[in-house]
PAPA-11900 format. One record per residue (C-alpha): residue in one letter; x, y, z. Coordinates in steps of 0.001 Angstrom, whole numbers, plus 500000, padded with zeros to 6 digits. Example, Ala and Ser with C-alpha at 12.3 -4.5 7.8 and 13.67 -1.06 7.14 Angstrom:
BEGIN
A512300495500507800 S513670498940507140 
***
This chain:
BEGIN
X863835238165624111 X866337237501621243 X868944239836622920 X868175238115626185 X869148234720624608 X872394236260623189 X873481237408626863 X872566234140628219 X875087232371625860 X877724235220626581 X877546235849630142 X876949231998631291 X880929231513630882 X880298229262627683 X883501229024625492 X883131228563621727 X882799225352619822 X886076224623617945 X884119222805615094 X881561225745614638 X884324228096614864 X886338226520612091 X883417226239610162 X882478230022610050 X886056231120609610 X886395228901606100 X885235231862603792 X883959229340601550 X881265228270604156 X877586229500603251 X876164229472606606 X876242233154607127 X874314233716604186 X871895231617605148 X871801233331608573 X871628236793607072 X868564235878605119 X867059234026607753 X867722237370610198 X865778239774607596 X862817237133607687 X862925236865611410 X862701240879611821 X859911241085609357 X858189238054611124 X858460240087614323 X857698243447612921 X855030243103610559 X854786245205606989 X855906247930608692 X859362247551610209 X860589250769612345 X864179251937612514 X866044250639615549 X866653253420617826 X870296253741616967 X869777254271613264 X867035256865614146 X870054258615615989 X872513258456613170 X869722260172611046 X869310262764613865 X872975263240613887 X873358263923610212 X870551266521610406 X872374268145613336 X875878268357611265 X873586269737608234 X872094272206610324 X875542273597611430 X877285273636607958 X874549275961607003 X874621278179609876 X878202278711610539 X880645280954608570 X882934278624606575 X886077277637607968 X887653274879605984 X889200273131608878 X886056272921610645 X884233272102607985 X886670269236607076 X885945267696610675 X882239267976609948 X882274266487606530 X884438263766607833 X881925262822610769 X879197262928608172 X880566260627605875 X881352258021608407 X877600258547609851 X876342258082606096 X877397254743605335 X873948252918606284 X871729255706605021 X873417256005601817 X872767252214601396 X869225252534602325 X868649255453599795 X870013252932597301 X868051250295598209 X864946252630597057 X866503253499593875 X867246250014592869 X863683248879593847 X862495251461591446 X860220252944594576 X860088254485598138 X859377251287599973 X861708252935602969 X859891255738604480 X862475258419605591 X859923260552607025 X858533257913609480 X861720255847609971 X860308252812608734 X860567250064606119 X857346249118604252 X857473245758602872 X854803244186600572 X854767240418601720 X856764239560605079 X856628235990604061 X858181236751600426 X860847239708601034 X862140240814597890 X866142241258597748 X865986244891598311 X863888244460601147 X866023242114602951 X869118244371602376 X867296247140603782 X866390245451607110 X869870243752607345 X871290247141607018 X869369248831609238 X869710246313612286 X872992244932611732 X874886247859609961 X875945245398607150 X874992246631603954 X875137243770601935 X875128239502602307 X878799239656601587 X879720242268604536 X877548240374607159 X879429237112606136 X882697238856606421 X881563240060610015 X880864236744611148 X884002235383609773 X886136238243611449 X884216237293614780 X884881233771614388 X888722234576613602 X888890236494616544 X888309233759618709 X891319232135618087 X893846234885616898 X895848237259618883 X892736239790619484 X891200237389621890 X894518237226624076 X894638241104623797 X894415242779627310 X892388245705627682 X892906248419630639 X889631249437632386 X889081252732634067 X889230251065637454 X891314248121638230 X893725245527636646 X893878243877632908 X890743242563631695 X891973239319630124 X888917238214628101 X887109241541627151 X887710241106623325 X887097237253623468 X883795238006624835 X883127240770622207 X884028238006619358 X881857235500620642 X879005237808621293 X878864238657617631 X875377240714617964 X875422242704614960 X874017245746616020 X873902248779614483 X875844251669615876 X878248249308617351 X880596249946614149 X881367253323615790 X882849251454618882 X884847248544617598 X887232250775615483 X890280249043614703 X888483245524614875 X885756246306612173 X887558246450608916 X884572244138607564 X882642247613607235 X884601248585604379 X882535247776601442 X885703247835599225 X887947246148601973 X889690242549601725 X887338241099604044 X884176241696601917 X885996241273598578 X887251237831599667 X883582236968600271 X882436238351597069 X885290236266595251 X883844233000596966 X880230233617596805 X879786236156594022 X878359240057594943 X875126239658597029 
***
């Protein structure tokens, strides 16, 4: 239902509201942090005490397991190994964050065997439970990263990216592809492997996340 509502906004031909765009492009705005907490609360409300990983996250764990299997079975080759380790490192950002959530919470509330997050009270999520939900469903491993992604999408609505022409497989230039991706801002895990150049907000040590920390503290 939520995904359908997002589609209704994007594909109805609506354009962004300049007032809202300017608000979310202001790094000092608190709105993204309120949305991030509400997002985690809504997922818990819809899922109950056992929040199962989205399919994209399950696939990431399966891909990591497959890489580990190959690394254990093939004859050592430095070039081949370096490629696999680089791929595994790229895939491991969210899984590493979830492992840290368990460690910080002092208990294994994230069940990696059954691919689910077990929360005690859906009406009073702990900080680690909220971060685990956020990371699992949006690929943002902190509130600061979520806010950085919101700001990036807001900025992309009006900067050169929204006017960037994309060449499809068949036909001419697609004038508004990146604008539509910017306004969509659906925060889905897995899309970080599709955005490429435009997803620098996923860098925990990057400028965009550090800027959020400077204004809002580490969250």
